[in-house]
C-alpha positions in Angstrom: 0.0 0.0 0.0 1.3 3.5 -0.9 0.6 6.3 1.5 0.7 10.0 0.6 0.7 13.1 2.8 -2.1 15.1 1.3 -3.2 18.4 2.9 -5.7 19.4 0.2 -7.5 17.1 -2.1 -9.1 17.9 -5.4 -11.5 15.2 -6.7 -10.9 12.9 -8.6 -7.1 13.3 -7.7 -5.7 12.0 -4.4 -8.4 11.2 -1.8 -12.1 11.7 -2.7 -12.6 14.4 -0.1 -14.4 17.6 -0.9 -12.3 19.9 1.2 -15.5 21.2 2.8 -15.6 18.6 5.6 -14.6 18.4 9.3 -11.3 16.7 8.6 -10.2 19.4 6.1 -11.1 22.2 8.5 -9.4 20.4 11.4 -6.1 19.8 9.5 -5.8 22.3 6.7 -4.7 25.9 6.8 -7.1 28.4 8.4 -8.2 31.6 6.7 -5.6 34.2 7.5 -8.2 37.0 7.9 -9.7 35.3 11.0 -6.8 36.5 13.1 -7.2 40.2 13.4 -5.4 42.8 15.6 -7.1 42.0 18.9 -9.7 39.3 18.3 -10.8 36.5 16.0 -13.5 37.5 13.4 -14.8 36.2 10.1 -17.9 35.4 8.1 -20.0 32.3 8.8 -22.9 30.4 7.4 -25.3 27.6 8.4 -24.1 24.0 8.6 -22.9 22.6 6.2 -20.5 25.5 6.0 -19.9 27.6 2.9 -16.3 27.2 1.9 -16.2 31.0 1.1 -16.7 31.7 4.8 -13.9 31.7 7.3 -15.7 30.5 10.4 -17.9 27.5 11.2 -18.3 25.0 14.1 -15.3 22.9 12.9 -13.0 25.9 12.9 -14.4 27.1 16.2 -13.5 23.7 17.8 -10.0 24.0 16.5 -9.7 27.6 17.8 -11.0 26.4 21.2 -8.2 23.8 21.4 -5.7 26.4 20.3 -6.8 28.9 23.0 -6.9 26.1 25.6 -3.3 25.3 24.7 -2.4 29.0 24.9 -3.9 29.2 28.4 -2.1 26.0 29.4 1.2 27.6 28.6 0.3 30.3 31.1 -0.8 28.0 33.8 -4.5 29.0 33.4 -7.1 26.3 33.9 -10.4 28.2 34.3 -12.3 30.2 31.7 -15.7 32.0 31.5 -17.5 31.7 28.2 -20.6 33.5 27.0 -22.2 34.4 23.6 -24.4 37.0 22.0 -27.8 36.4 20.5 -27.0 35.9 16.8 -28.4 32.6 15.4 -25.0 31.0 14.9 -23.2 32.2 18.1 -24.5 29.4 20.4 -23.3 26.6 18.1 -20.0 28.3 17.6 -19.7 28.7 21.4 -20.6 25.1 22.0 -17.9 23.9 19.5 -15.3 26.3 21.0 -16.1 25.0 24.5 -15.7 21.4 23.3 -12.2 22.4 22.1 -11.4 24.0 25.5 -12.5 20.8 27.3 -10.3 18.7 25.1 -7.3 20.6 26.4 -8.3 20.0 30.1 -9.8 23.5 30.8 -12.5 24.1 33.4 -15.2 26.0 31.5 -17.6 28.2 33.4 -20.4 28.8 30.8 -22.6 31.8 31.4 -24.7 31.4 28.2 -26.5 34.3 26.5 -24.6 37.4 27.6 -23.0 40.7 26.6 -19.2 40.8 26.3 -19.0 42.9 29.5 -20.9 40.2 31.4 -18.1 37.8 30.3 -15.5 40.2 31.6 -17.5 40.7 34.8 -17.7 36.9 35.3 -13.9 36.8 35.0 -13.6 39.2 37.9 -16.4 37.7 40.0 -15.0 34.2 39.6 -11.5 35.1 40.8 -9.7 36.6 37.8 -10.0 33.7 35.4 -9.7 33.7 31.6 -12.6 34.5 29.4 -14.1 34.3 25.9 -17.1 36.2 24.4 -18.4 34.6 21.2 -19.6 37.6 19.3 -19.2 39.7 16.1 -19.8 42.8 18.2 -21.3 45.6 15.9 -20.5 43.8 12.6 -23.4 43.1 10.3 -25.3 39.8 10.4 -23.3 37.0 8.9 -20.1 37.9 10.8 -19.0 36.0 13.9 -16.0 36.2 16.2 -14.3 35.6 19.5 -13.0 38.2 22.0 -10.3 36.4 24.1 -8.9 37.3 27.5 -6.2 35.7 29.6 -6.4 38.4 32.3 -9.5 39.8 34.0 -10.7 43.0 32.2 -8.0 42.7 29.5 -8.2 41.2 26.0 -5.5 39.7 23.7 -3.4 42.1 21.6 -1.5 41.6 18.3 1.4 39.6 19.8 -0.9 37.2 21.6 -3.2 36.8 18.6 -0.1 35.9 16.5 0.9 33.2 19.1 -2.6 31.8 19.0 -2.5 31.7 15.2 0.8 29.7 15.3 -0.8 27.2 17.8 -3.9 26.8 15.6 -1.8 26.2 12.5 0.7 23.8 14.2 -2.0 21.8 15.9 0.4 21.2 18.7 -2.5 21.1 21.2 -2.4 19.9 24.8 -4.8 17.2 25.9 -6.7 16.7 29.1 -9.9 15.9 30.8 -11.8 19.2 31.1 -14.6 20.2 33.5 -17.8 22.1 32.7 -20.3 24.0 34.8 -23.0 26.6 34.1 -23.1 29.9 36.0 -25.9 32.5 36.3 -24.5 36.0 36.8 -27.2 38.4 35.4 -28.6 39.5 38.8 -25.2 39.9 40.3 -24.0 41.9 37.3 -27.0 44.3 37.3 -26.6 44.9 41.0 -22.9 45.6 40.5 -23.3 48.2 37.8 -26.2 50.0 39.6 -24.3 50.1 42.9 -21.1 51.3 41.3 -22.7 54.3 39.7 -24.8 55.2 42.8 -28.1 56.9 43.1 -29.2 59.6 40.7 -32.3 61.6 40.0 -34.4 59.6 37.6 -34.3 60.6 33.9 -36.6 59.7 31.1 -34.4 57.5 28.9 -34.9 56.0 25.5 -32.9 52.8 25.2 -32.3 51.1 21.8 -31.1 47.6 22.2 -30.8 46.9 18.4 -32.7 43.6 18.8 -29.6 42.2 20.5 -28.8 40.7 23.9 -27.8 44.2 25.1 -31.4 45.5 25.1 -33.0 43.4 27.8 -30.0 43.6 30.1 -29.8 47.4 29.8 -33.5 47.7 30.4 -33.2 45.7 33.7 -30.2 47.8 34.8 -31.9 51.2 34.1 -35.2 50.1 35.7 -33.2 48.9 38.8 -31.6 52.3 38.9 -35.0 54.0 39.0 -35.0 55.6 35.6 -38.1 56.0 33.4 -37.3 53.7 30.4 -38.8 53.6 26.9 -37.4 50.6 25.1 -36.8 50.3 21.4 -35.9 47.0 19.6 -35.8 45.0 22.8 -36.9 41.7 21.2 -34.1 39.3 20.3 -34.0 39.0 16.5 -30.7 37.9 14.9 -31.8 39.3 11.5 -31.6 42.8 13.0 -34.8 43.9 11.1 -34.6 47.6 12.1 -30.9 48.4 11.8 -27.5 46.9 12.3 -26.5 46.9 16.0 -23.8 49.7 15.5 -24.3 53.0 17.4 -21.8 54.7 15.0 -24.1 54.1 12.0 -26.1 57.2 11.4 -29.0 55.2 10.0 -29.2 53.3 13.3 -29.7 56.5 15.3 -32.7 57.9 13.5 -35.3 55.7 15.3 -34.0 56.7 18.7 -33.9 60.4 17.7 -37.5 60.3 16.7 -38.5 58.5 20.0 -36.6 61.0 22.1 -38.4 63.9 20.4 -41.8 62.3 20.4 -41.6 61.3 24.1 -39.8 64.4 25.4 -37.1 62.2 26.8 -33.9 63.5 28.5 -31.5 61.3 26.5 -31.4 58.5 24.0 -28.9 55.7 24.5 -28.0 53.1 21.8 -26.1 49.9 22.5 -24.2 47.6 20.0 -24.7 43.9 19.5 -22.6 42.7 22.4 -23.1 45.6 24.8 -19.6 47.2 24.9 -20.3 50.3 22.7 -22.5 53.2 23.6 -24.1 55.9 21.4 -25.7 59.1 22.9 -28.5 61.2 21.5 -29.4 64.5 23.1 -32.9 65.8 24.1 -33.4 67.4 20.7 -32.7 64.1 18.8 -29.2 65.2 17.8 -26.3 62.7 17.7 -23.6 63.4 20.3 -20.5 61.7 18.8 -18.8 59.5 21.3 -15.6 61.4 21.5 -17.6 64.3 23.0 -19.2 61.9 25.4 -15.7 60.7 26.3 -14.7 64.4 27.0 -17.7 64.8 29.4 -17.0 61.5 31.2 -13.2 62.1 31.4 -13.9 65.5 33.0 -16.2 63.9 35.5 -13.6 61.2 36.3 -10.8 63.7 36.8 -12.9 65.3 39.4 -12.4 62.1 41.5 -8.9 61.3 40.2 -7.1 64.7 39.8 -4.0 64.9 37.6 -4.4 61.5 36.0 -3.7 60.4 32.5 -6.7 59.9 30.2 -6.2 57.7 27.1 -8.2 58.3 23.9 -7.9 57.0 20.4 -6.6 58.7 17.3 -10.1 59.2 15.8 -11.1 61.6 18.6 -11.8 65.3 18.4 -9.3 67.9 19.4 -11.9 68.8 22.0 -11.0 65.7 24.0 -7.4 66.6 24.7 -8.3 70.3 25.4 -11.0 69.3 27.9 -8.6 66.9 29.7 -5.9 69.5 29.9 -8.3 72.1 31.2 -9.5 69.7 33.9 -5.9 69.1 35.1 -5.4 65.7 33.4 -2.8 64.4 31.0 -4.2 63.7 27.5 -2.7 60.6 25.8 -3.7 59.9 22.2 -3.3 56.2 21.3 -4.1 53.4 18.8 -7.7 52.6 18.0 -8.9 49.3 19.3 -10.3 48.1 22.7 -7.3 45.9 23.4 -4.8 48.7 22.6 -6.6 51.3 24.7 -7.0 49.0 27.7 -3.3 48.0 27.6 -2.2 51.6 27.4 -4.5 52.7 30.2 -3.3 49.8 32.3 0.3 50.8 31.6 -0.3 54.4 32.7 -2.7 53.7 35.5 -5.3 55.9 33.7 -8.7 56.0 35.6 -10.7 56.6 32.4 -10.2 56.1 28.7 -12.2 55.7 25.6 -12.7 55.7 21.8 -14.7 57.6 19.2 -16.4 54.2 18.5 -18.2 54.3 21.8 -16.0 52.1 24.0 -15.5 53.6 27.4 -13.2 52.1 30.1 -13.5 53.2 33.7 -10.7 51.8 35.8 -10.9 54.4 38.5 -14.5 53.5 39.7 -15.2 50.2 37.9 -13.3 47.2 36.6 -11.6 48.9 33.6 -13.3 47.0 30.8 -15.6 48.5 28.2 -19.2 48.2 29.3 -21.9 50.1 27.5 -24.6 49.5 30.2 -22.3 50.8 33.0 -21.2 53.7 30.8 -24.8 54.6 30.0 -25.7 54.6 33.7 -22.6 56.7 34.5 -23.5 59.2 31.7 -27.1 59.4 33.0 -25.8 60.2 36.5 -23.5 62.9 35.1 -26.5 64.5 33.4 -28.7 64.1 36.4 -26.1 65.5 38.9 -25.3 68.5 36.6 -28.9 69.7 36.5 -28.2 70.5 32.8 -29.5 69.0 29.6 -27.3 66.8 27.4 -27.1 69.6 24.8 -26.1 72.1 27.5 -23.3 69.8 28.7 -22.1 69.5 25.1 -22.1 73.3 24.7 -19.5 73.6 27.5 -17.0 71.8 25.3 -14.7 73.3 22.6 -16.8 73.6 19.4 -15.7 71.8 16.2 -17.6 70.3 13.3 -16.9 66.8 12.2 -18.0 64.0 10.0 -19.3 60.7 11.3 -16.9 57.8 11.3 -17.0 56.8 7.6 -16.0 53.5 6.0 -15.1 52.5 2.5 -14.4 48.9 1.3 -10.8 47.8 0.9 -9.7 44.2 0.9 -7.9 43.0 4.0 -4.8 42.1 2.0 -4.7 45.6 0.5 -5.9 48.0 3.2 -2.6 48.6 5.1 -0.8 49.2 1.9 -3.4 51.7 0.8 -2.9 53.7 4.0 0.8 53.8 3.3 0.2 55.0 -0.2 -2.3 57.6 1.0 0.4 59.1 3.3 2.3 60.3 0.2 -0.9 62.2 -0.8 -1.3 63.6 2.7 2.2 64.9 2.8 1.6 67.1 -0.3 -1.5 68.8 1.1 -1.1 72.6 1.4 -1.1 73.9 5.0 0.1 70.6 6.5 1.4 71.1 10.0 2.2 67.5 11.0 1.2 63.9 10.5 0.4 61.7 13.5 1.1 58.1 12.6 0.4 56.3 15.9 -2.4 54.5 14.0 -3.0 55.3 10.4 -2.4 58.7 8.9 -3.9 61.6 10.9 -3.0 64.8 9.0 -3.1 68.0 11.1 -3.7 71.6 10.0 -4.2 74.8 12.0 -8.0 74.6 11.3 -8.7 70.9 11.3 -7.5 67.4 10.5 -8.4 64.2 8.8 -7.6 60.5 9.5 -7.4 57.5 7.2 -6.6 54.2 8.9 -7.2 50.5 8.2 -10.2 49.0 10.0 -9.2 46.3 12.5 -12.5 44.4 12.2 -13.6 44.7 8.6 -12.1 44.8 5.0 -12.4 48.6 5.0 -10.7 51.9 5.6 -11.9 54.2 8.4 -12.1 57.9 7.7 -12.8 60.9 10.0 -12.4 64.6 9.4 -12.9 67.6 11.8 -12.6 71.4 11.3 -13.4 74.7 12.7 -16.1 75.5 10.1 -18.4 73.6 7.9 -16.7 75.0 4.8 -13.3 73.8 5.9 -14.7 70.4 6.8 -16.1 69.9 3.3 -12.7 71.0 1.9 -10.8 68.4 4.0 -13.4 65.7 3.1 -12.8 66.3 -0.6 -9.0 66.2 -0.2 -9.4 62.7 1.3 -12.0 61.6 -1.2 -9.9 62.8 -4.2 -6.7 61.3 -2.7 -8.2 57.8 -2.2 -9.8 57.9 -5.7 -6.2 57.9 -7.0 -5.3 54.6 -5.2 -6.3 51.2 -6.6 -8.4 48.9 -4.5 -10.5 51.4 -2.7 -14.3 51.3 -3.1 -16.4 54.2 -4.4 -19.3 54.1 -1.9 -18.6 55.5 1.6 -20.8 54.5 4.6 -21.9 57.3 6.9 -20.9 59.8 4.2 -22.5 63.2 5.0 -21.5 64.8 1.7 -22.4 61.9 -0.6 -24.6 64.2 -2.8 -21.6 66.5 -3.5 -19.3 63.8 -4.8 
């Protein structure tokens, strides 16, 4: 008998295996684009899997064995696992857990949960590892895994690279794992309400985006005594009303209408796994999350004077100006929840955040990004100030900005495009400096623009800010014209406020 080492078979040559089967997924090369900067993320489909998609239950099992091996190398035996409410998240979580058990891990399964509830479980159970099975704010059809080997922290690029190597090598440890189920919702709600403390009740519109975030936020706000109007609270993995992304302008229209119709004090929007928050003022206007960050940082510095505050490269100049005026030290850093958490931990920053709506309170909470906690904290700031949301915003330095825009660019091309765009930015009249901590942030005396590669999607992320509407449009067209010259960039921009002028 002749034996041949075959890694990929094409019928009728070699073995009659389709390549779209459990053995192929268990032994072949994994899709490179699963392994992103600070989590695992890819597209998925129903069983049997579609070979054009990068994630399925077979891959999830292999990733569970890889992460179990990664944890074993660090002497970590226990792990909390939860999943969001998408149709495919529970099967992926089950397969991932089976992989963990095969490596001898002790799995504490919390079931349907937000990502912050997984982080909370890590802390409540003694600082164990954690995994949230979620695609976060990505559209339906995407899946992912947020991985943590330390309470309140998530893996960064170096750790993801190590995990990738383990998954490819298949040098997995083996062991007899243990499994138990843990209920934490009541303890979690009590914790976030107690941490924020009492506040005068507000009339709040909450948009759960038909995700797991909605019912949990509703329970927390009602426990805190607020008058709550709920939108899209029913779990529906097709997201029939809008994608669960508070940064998407289209996703904010419904909450704006409800705020104005009901005379509410504030509208609050949560993403698909409960770690990103969007705020709408009492007039139905969007308050971009970097301005929310400035308000919350100022509040935190009142309790933690002179501290560093970390914020990402997409944020308004107003953020740094407010931090300095409040006596803090502004630190601009890379976009991405793992990057921000790591930098905040390094500096001992009591508060940090991102333009995307991730807020991290390490001075008065656990330091992980939790939209329900952040929403309660923001509501308390509004209540204690005896000012409306729009009045609080008016106390900040005033700039005009675009939403966070996105344009398609393939994963294997997007970082090169950013490098090529830098050459365009360097030729822009009036250039003062380029900040390249993460992408290309091009600064002028009267504004700035940013082009960076998205960490989560095959896309570029674009933001612009200026001192006037006219200058904002001019900066927008500089970026638009510059990217048009570069191959591989799509023509349709999401969240584009000037689409009709192009």
